[in-house]
C-alpha positions in Angstrom: 112.3 110.2 109.5 116.0 109.9 109.5 118.1 108.8 106.7 121.4 107.0 107.0 123.8 105.4 104.4 124.7 101.7 105.0 128.1 102.7 106.4 126.8 104.9 109.0 124.0 102.3 110.0 127.0 99.8 110.4 129.1 101.9 112.6 126.1 103.4 114.8 123.7 100.4 114.9 123.1 100.5 118.7 122.3 104.2 118.6 120.1 103.8 115.7 118.2 100.9 117.6 118.0 103.3 120.4 116.1 105.7 118.4 114.0 103.3 117.0 112.8 102.2 120.4 111.5 105.2 121.1 109.2 105.3 118.1 111.4 106.7 115.3 111.6 105.2 111.8 115.1 105.4 110.1 115.5 104.5 106.3 118.8 103.0 105.4 120.0 103.9 102.0 122.8 102.6 99.5 124.1 105.3 97.2 121.4 107.7 98.3 118.9 105.4 97.3 116.5 103.8 100.0 116.6 100.1 100.4 115.2 99.4 104.0 113.3 100.5 106.7 114.1 100.2 110.5 111.0 100.5 112.5 109.9 99.6 116.0 107.8 96.6 116.4 104.4 97.1 117.5 103.5 95.0 120.7 100.2 93.2 120.8 98.8 93.6 124.2 95.6 91.4 123.4 95.7 88.0 124.8 94.9 85.1 122.4 91.5 84.1 122.4 90.8 80.4 121.6 87.8 79.6 119.2 88.1 83.3 117.7 87.7 81.5 114.1 85.0 79.1 115.2 82.3 78.6 112.1 84.6 80.4 109.6 86.7 77.3 108.9 85.7 74.0 107.3 88.0 70.6 107.8 86.9 68.0 105.3 85.3 64.7 106.5 88.3 63.0 105.1 91.1 65.0 106.6 92.7 62.2 108.4 92.4 59.5 105.9 95.6 58.0 104.9 97.0 59.1 101.5 97.0 57.3 98.4 100.0 55.1 97.7 101.1 57.3 94.8 101.9 60.1 97.2 103.4 58.0 99.9 105.7 56.3 97.5 106.7 59.8 96.4 107.6 60.5 100.1 109.8 57.3 100.0 111.6 58.3 96.8 110.1 55.5 95.0 
């Protein structure tokens, strides 16, 4: 893991991003104190599967009911 100061990170951002793209993590420091981590994104190759949460969520029977007047008037600023 490489540690660079803010000035170096700003000056060499393109080079640092190339390193990150190969899997390396870089720590950005200010006055020698680590403040941020530059890390590669982990790609997800799994396609989304509809219905993955089937049976795990409950929607109330009155979910579609109109809101009470006290709430809708608040949206209108009354």
